[in-house]
N, CA, C and O of each residue as an XYZ file, in Angstrom:
492
protein
N       1.917     13.846     -5.431
C       1.322     12.420     -4.181
C       2.711     12.200     -3.759
O       3.682     12.438     -4.479
N       2.767     11.738     -2.565
C       4.137     10.901     -2.142
C       4.034      9.719     -1.519
O       3.099      9.223     -0.890
N       5.336      9.244     -1.824
C       4.834      6.962     -1.166
C       5.840      7.673      0.411
O       7.043      7.818      0.628
N       4.377      8.007      1.351
C       5.844      8.835      2.834
C       6.198      7.246      3.543
O       7.235      7.234      4.206
N       5.458      5.964      3.461
C       5.603      4.587      3.858
C       6.709      4.153      2.713
O       7.488      3.254      3.030
N       6.794      4.588      1.738
C       8.678      4.068      1.387
C       9.840      5.196      1.355
O      11.050      5.093      1.556
N       9.055      6.278      1.038
C      10.056      7.126      1.546
C      10.797      6.990      3.640
O      11.950      7.075      4.062
N       9.675      6.800      4.269
C       9.926      6.253      6.079
C      10.910      5.592      6.050
O      11.920      5.916      6.674
N      10.787      3.998      4.961
C      11.502      2.829      5.288
C      13.034      3.052      4.551
O      14.113      2.681      5.014
N      12.809      3.727      3.345
C      14.377      3.743      3.325
C      15.348      4.632      3.970
O      16.576      4.545      3.975
N      14.507      5.584      4.564
C      15.361      6.075      5.487
C      15.643      5.456      7.286
O      16.484      5.791      8.121
N      14.430      4.368      7.336
C      14.510      3.459      8.192
C      16.248      2.581      8.107
O      17.225      2.400      8.835
N      15.706      2.203      6.513
C      16.904      1.296      5.983
C      17.949      1.666      6.592
O      18.533      1.175      7.558
N      18.288      3.158      5.563
C      19.888      3.612      5.626
C      19.984      3.831      7.396
O      21.144      3.646      7.764
N      19.102      4.156      8.474
C      19.648      4.042      9.847
C      20.192      3.263      9.919
O      21.374      3.512     10.156
N      19.626      1.042      9.719
C      19.748      0.738     10.138
C      21.599      0.151      9.438
O      22.631     -0.086     10.065
N      21.283      0.097      7.845
C      22.886     -0.335      7.212
C      23.814      0.560      7.697
O      24.940      0.133      7.951
N      23.538      1.792      7.882
C      24.779      3.021      8.006
C      24.783      3.548      6.685
O      25.795      3.630      5.990
N      24.140      3.749      6.493
C      24.584      4.821      4.830
C      24.507      6.133      4.918
O      23.497      6.778      5.202
N      25.911      6.675      4.598
C      26.025      8.056      4.717
C      25.741      8.305      3.827
O      26.633      9.061      3.442
N      24.672      8.173      2.690
C      24.247      9.573      1.369
C      23.786     10.334      1.904
O      22.608     10.278      2.255
N      24.567     11.301      2.142
C      23.265     12.091      2.676
C      22.292     12.705      1.354
O      21.079     12.614      1.544
N      22.804     13.409     -0.157
C      21.507     13.917     -0.796
C      20.463     12.749     -1.310
O      19.806     13.018     -2.316
N      20.258     11.370     -0.634
C      19.321     10.447     -0.630
C      18.543     10.841      1.134
O      17.392     11.242      1.303
N      19.464     10.604      2.115
C      18.231     11.577      3.263
C      17.691     12.532      3.125
O      16.497     12.697      3.377
N      18.381     13.286      2.736
C      17.800     14.857      2.322
C      16.190     14.538      1.574
O      15.105     14.937      1.996
N      16.465     13.661      0.298
C      15.399     13.699     -0.575
C      14.332     12.967      0.311
O      13.184     13.411      0.325
N      14.599     12.087      0.901
C      13.246     11.579      1.521
C      12.513     11.944      2.225
O      11.293     11.812      2.316
N      13.900     12.893      3.292
C      13.069     14.099      4.398
C      12.480     15.221      4.128
O      12.213     16.088      4.960
N      12.171     15.275      2.576
C      11.933     16.634      2.208
C      10.296     15.987      1.151
O       9.398     16.643      0.622
N      10.458     14.936      1.200
C       8.978     14.055      0.840
C       8.840     14.056      1.556
O       7.911     14.863      1.583
N       9.109     13.529      3.319
C       7.825     13.027      4.175
C       7.770     14.668      4.351
O       6.656     14.972      4.778
N       8.436     15.579      4.201
C       8.051     16.874      4.912
C       6.559     16.816      5.773
O       5.902     16.003      5.124
N       6.004     17.126      6.527
C       4.812     17.640      7.557
C       4.236     16.037      7.194
O       3.082     15.702      6.927
N       4.960     15.539      7.247
C       4.088     13.471      6.955
C       4.846     13.173      8.916
O       4.148     12.516      9.688
N       5.648     13.503      9.204
C       6.403     13.018     10.480
C       5.544     12.837     11.339
O       5.338     13.686     12.205
N       5.030     11.965     11.290
C       3.742     11.588     12.936
C       3.516      9.708     12.913
O       3.790      8.942     11.988
N       3.028      9.436     14.048
C       3.096      8.048     14.024
C       3.859      7.122     13.065
O       4.981      7.441     12.671
N       3.351      6.144     12.739
C       4.333      4.907     12.453
C       5.053      4.870     11.184
O       5.898      4.020     10.904
N       4.515      6.266     10.085
C       5.490      7.035      9.123
C       6.799      7.221     10.193
O       7.739      6.456      9.972
N       6.930      8.036     11.176
C       7.915      8.955     11.938
C       8.528      7.586     12.714
O       9.674      7.656     13.160
N       7.962      6.676     12.829
C       8.775      5.313     14.090
C       9.400      4.557     13.019
O      10.395      3.832     12.993
N       8.762      4.828     12.354
C       9.676      3.881     10.928
C      10.605      4.383     10.488
O      11.723      3.878     10.593
N      10.251      6.097      9.564
C      11.685      6.691      9.478
C      12.596      6.973     10.185
O      13.520      7.511      9.574
N      12.785      6.808     11.508
C      13.740      6.748     12.914
C      13.917      5.324     13.185
O      14.913      5.127     13.880
N      13.328      4.351     12.890
C      13.884      2.767     13.323
C      15.492      2.126     13.100
O      15.998      1.840     12.015
N      15.893      2.043     13.969
C      16.958      1.178     14.015
C      17.654      0.111     13.994
O      18.868     -0.088     14.028
N      16.372     -0.847     13.909
C      17.222     -2.214     13.188
C      15.367     -3.007     12.204
O      14.396     -2.314     11.902
N      15.469     -4.085     12.043
C      15.445     -4.051     11.186
C      13.890     -4.845     11.978
O      12.822     -4.786     11.369
N      13.994     -5.567     13.405
C      12.190     -6.077     13.947
C      11.761     -4.634     13.856
O      10.742     -4.530     13.175
N      12.206     -3.501     14.318
C      11.692     -1.994     14.489
C      11.124     -1.501     12.952
O      10.082     -0.847     12.908
N      11.661     -1.752     12.030
C      11.031     -1.406     10.507
C       9.873     -2.787     10.707
O       9.032     -2.662     11.597
N       9.872     -3.530     10.218
C       9.213     -4.842     10.218
C       7.926     -4.120     11.189
O       7.079     -3.552     10.500
N       7.707     -4.082     12.581
C       6.527     -3.729     13.561
C       6.103     -1.881     13.193
O       4.901     -1.675     13.361
N       7.019     -0.440     12.682
C       6.422     -0.320     11.741
C       5.760      0.176     10.733
O       5.062      1.187     10.659
N       6.159     -0.973      9.621
C       5.965     -1.060      8.506
C       4.348     -1.576      8.348
O       3.567     -1.203      7.472
N       4.082     -2.507      9.407
C       2.930     -3.054      9.751
C       2.134     -2.043      9.781
O       1.158     -2.074      9.031
N       2.391     -0.643     10.841
C       1.794     -0.241     11.371
C       1.587      0.658     10.417
O       0.391      0.737     10.134
N       2.399      1.498      9.695
C       1.920      1.977      8.679
C       0.862      1.306      7.881
O      -0.283      1.664      7.605
N       1.634      0.095      7.539
C       0.304     -0.743      6.211
C      -1.062     -0.593      6.979
O      -1.972      0.101      6.528
N      -1.134     -1.145      7.929
C      -3.115     -1.057      8.735
C      -3.488      0.900      8.874
O      -4.700      1.096      8.774
N      -2.582      2.348      9.092
C      -2.725      2.981      8.886
C      -3.589      3.085      7.248
O      -4.796      3.248      7.066
N      -2.041      2.861      5.783
C      -2.759      3.221      4.451
C      -4.215      2.318      4.518
O      -5.326      2.801      4.302
N      -3.961      1.008      4.841
C      -5.674      0.015      4.499
C      -6.645      1.111      5.199
O      -7.564      1.583      4.530
N      -6.522      1.359      6.019
C      -7.744      2.059      6.722
C      -8.090      3.501      6.146
O      -9.192      4.009      6.354
N      -6.928      4.243      5.287
C      -7.203      5.440      4.721
C      -7.932      5.064      3.142
O      -8.563      5.894      2.488
N      -7.722      3.835      2.774
C      -8.293      3.493      1.387
C      -9.603      3.053      2.124
O     -10.343      4.034      2.057
N     -10.085      2.292      2.631
C     -11.114      2.154      3.184
C     -12.005      3.090      3.518
O     -13.205      2.859      3.668
N     -11.517      4.088      3.640
C     -12.039      5.238      3.772
C     -11.872      6.286      2.927
O     -11.569      7.415      3.312
N     -12.144      5.820      1.233
C     -11.812      6.732      0.443
C     -12.777      6.080     -0.124
O     -12.848      4.851     -0.110
N     -13.713      6.939     -0.744
C     -14.853      6.742     -1.933
C     -14.166      5.752     -3.230
O     -13.001      6.128     -3.358
N     -14.452      4.714     -4.151
C     -13.939      4.318     -4.591
C     -14.029      5.103     -5.988
O     -13.508      4.474     -6.909
N     -14.608      6.410     -6.358
C     -14.853      7.104     -7.290
C     -14.035      8.440     -7.027
O     -14.340      9.491     -7.590
N     -13.199      8.356     -6.324
C     -12.672      9.413     -5.776
C     -11.363      9.179     -6.743
O     -11.170      8.016     -7.096
N     -10.568     10.056     -7.140
C      -9.388     10.444     -7.811
C      -8.474      9.824     -7.362
O      -8.193      8.938     -8.169
N      -7.863      9.794     -6.539
C      -7.080      9.404     -5.368
C      -7.361      7.776     -5.220
O      -6.349      7.088     -5.354
N      -8.096      7.356     -5.067
C      -8.862      6.003     -4.611
C      -6.963      5.124     -5.451
O      -5.927      4.917     -4.820
N      -7.272      4.800     -7.186
C      -6.616      4.046     -7.612
C      -4.831      4.021     -7.263
O      -4.242      2.944     -7.361
N      -4.067      5.290     -6.856
C      -3.134      5.471     -6.399
C      -2.917      4.910     -5.597
O      -2.015      4.079     -5.486
N      -4.116      5.403     -4.429
C      -3.514      4.714     -3.222
C      -3.500      2.744     -2.946
O      -3.108      1.881     -2.160
N      -4.092      2.898     -3.985
C      -4.390      1.195     -3.853
C      -3.063      0.913     -4.309
O      -2.169      0.474     -3.586
N      -2.961      1.168     -5.496
C      -1.049      1.391     -6.211
C      -0.083      1.612     -4.689
O       0.617      0.696     -4.258
N      -0.156      2.550     -4.209
C       0.855      2.278     -3.340
C       0.448      1.143     -2.330
O       1.500      0.814     -1.783
N      -0.896      0.169     -1.677
C      -0.918      0.165     -0.498
C      -0.399     -1.701     -1.350
O      -0.459     -2.730     -0.676
N      -0.041     -1.699     -2.533
C       0.521     -2.705     -3.460
C       1.995     -2.644     -3.189
O       2.505     -3.733     -2.927
N       2.763     -1.630     -3.195
C       3.962     -1.133     -3.698
C       5.171     -1.394     -1.928
O       6.311     -1.751     -1.631
N       3.515     -0.772     -1.065
C       4.269     -1.362      0.392
C       4.373     -1.985      0.769
O       5.305     -2.031      1.572
N       3.257     -3.452      0.517
C       3.188     -4.609      0.906
C       4.372     -5.592      0.267
O       4.726     -6.736      0.551
N       4.866     -4.532     -0.824
C       6.328     -5.690     -1.755
C       7.289     -5.417     -0.804
O       7.835     -6.392     -0.287
N       7.720     -3.960     -0.346
C       7.863     -3.512      0.795
C       8.554     -4.546      1.550
O       9.544     -5.234      1.302
N       7.901     -4.483      2.363
C       7.185     -5.723      3.104
C       8.089     -7.090      3.380
O       8.855     -7.659      4.158
N       7.453     -7.150      2.244
C       7.568     -8.780      1.378
C       9.967     -8.745      1.311
O      10.857     -9.542      1.606
N       9.890     -7.251      0.723
C      11.375     -7.372      0.634
C      12.012     -7.182      1.801
O      13.008     -7.892      1.934
N      11.799     -6.560      2.564
C      12.605     -6.588      4.326
C      12.424     -7.681      5.192
O      13.192     -7.814      6.145
N      11.178     -8.778      4.916
C      11.382     -9.881      5.168
C      12.194    -10.857      4.644
O      12.347    -11.983      5.119
N      12.715    -10.408      3.650
C      13.505    -11.269      2.560
C      15.162    -10.570      3.513
O      15.892    -11.344      4.131
N      15.357     -9.529      3.450
C      16.482     -9.145      4.008
C      16.292    -10.139      5.592
O      16.878    -11.218      5.681
N      15.533     -9.676      6.602
C      15.668    -10.085      8.028
C      15.837    -11.724      7.892
O      16.296    -12.276      8.892
N      15.553    -12.454      6.899
C      15.676    -13.881      6.935
C      16.896    -14.331      6.246
O      17.369    -15.430      6.535
N      17.480    -13.536      5.308
C      19.010    -13.501      4.373
C      19.381    -13.373      5.729
O      19.528    -14.531      6.119
N      19.682    -12.359      6.944
C      20.829    -12.241      8.061
C      20.510    -13.003      8.770
O      21.419    -13.640      9.301
N      18.980    -13.366      9.180
C      19.136    -14.968      9.929
C      19.958    -15.979      9.604
O      20.733    -16.556     10.367
N      19.793    -16.173      8.549
C      20.720    -17.179      7.688
C      22.142    -17.285      7.766
O      22.554    -18.444      7.809
N      23.179    -16.188      7.803
C      24.240    -15.281      7.851
C      24.597    -15.919      8.830
O      25.262    -16.952      8.909
N      23.960    -15.033      9.892
C      24.545    -15.155     12.069
C      24.037    -16.678     11.480
O      24.622    -16.887     10.417
N      23.273    -17.623     11.786
C      22.880    -19.357     11.670
C      24.705    -19.893     10.907
O      25.548    -20.449     11.612
N      24.792    -19.767     10.351
C      26.183    -20.031      9.006
C      27.042    -19.497      9.240
O      27.932    -19.369      8.399
N      27.145    -18.911     10.591
C      28.383    -18.241     10.965
C      28.101    -18.875     12.435
O      28.946    -18.397     13.193
N      27.502    -19.495     12.921
C      27.732    -20.192     13.893
C      27.903    -21.593     14.072
O      28.310    -22.123     15.106
N      27.379    -22.513     12.397
C      27.869    -23.113     12.495
C      29.009    -23.601     11.945
O      29.252    -24.805     11.859
N      29.997    -22.392     11.423
C      31.013    -22.008     11.144
C      32.242    -22.581     11.956
O      33.194    -23.312     11.686
N      31.667    -21.745     13.359
C      31.983    -21.287     14.056
C      32.614    -22.829     15.330
O      33.549    -23.016     16.109
N      30.960    -23.852     14.666
C      31.251    -25.137     15.586
C      32.180    -25.950     14.834
O      33.134    -26.612     15.242
N      31.814    -25.813     13.874
C      33.366    -26.904     12.516
C      34.218    -26.625     12.977
O      34.917    -27.633     13.081
N      34.896    -25.444     13.555
C      36.022    -24.755     13.341
C      36.808    -25.359     14.678
O      37.993    -25.675     14.574
N      36.154    -25.494     15.838
C      36.118    -25.783     17.168
C      36.121    -27.455     16.419
O      37.136    -27.592     15.735
N      35.542    -28.257     16.415
C      34.987    -29.887     16.322
C      36.613    -29.830     15.300
O      37.340    -30.397     16.114
N      37.229    -29.613     14.496
C      38.139    -29.623     13.368
C      39.509    -29.076     14.649
O      40.422    -29.757     15.117
N      39.283    -28.151     14.812
C      40.343    -27.690     16.400
C      40.301    -27.313     17.770
O      40.453    -26.159     18.169
N      40.016    -28.672     18.739
C      39.865    -28.911     20.019
C      40.324    -27.753     20.090
O      40.882    -27.092     19.214
N      39.901    -27.291     22.003
C      40.825    -26.448     21.719
C      40.990    -26.846     23.680
O      39.890    -27.237     24.068
N      41.473    -26.834     24.221
C      41.595    -27.148     25.719
C      41.778    -26.419     26.565
O      42.750    -25.678     26.711
N      40.873    -26.537     27.222
C      40.432    -25.699     28.816
C      41.472    -26.420     30.249
O      41.325    -25.992     31.394
């Protein structure tokens, strides 16, 4: 069993962050072999945090549908529910990254404004 959503998310984050760790990328690609379609494929190829959030949300919808269609006495049912918890936690982590990134951007804008207030530029 594999957590396709988490491996695809790892690949997407490697794209966004510019991570060059070949072994980590190859491991994630091996885990996803034969499962790169739909939101999982889009998530693995995402190049922006906004894209990651959008495709992760779609992957969660698919996972929730899979859980709803799985009888609760199926041996995979508990694993699927655990996977859902892990992916929702990952979704919150991505939201935190986005919020922190936006905060850094805001802080840089404020620093720029303060610098110009302290040292006005004559035009």
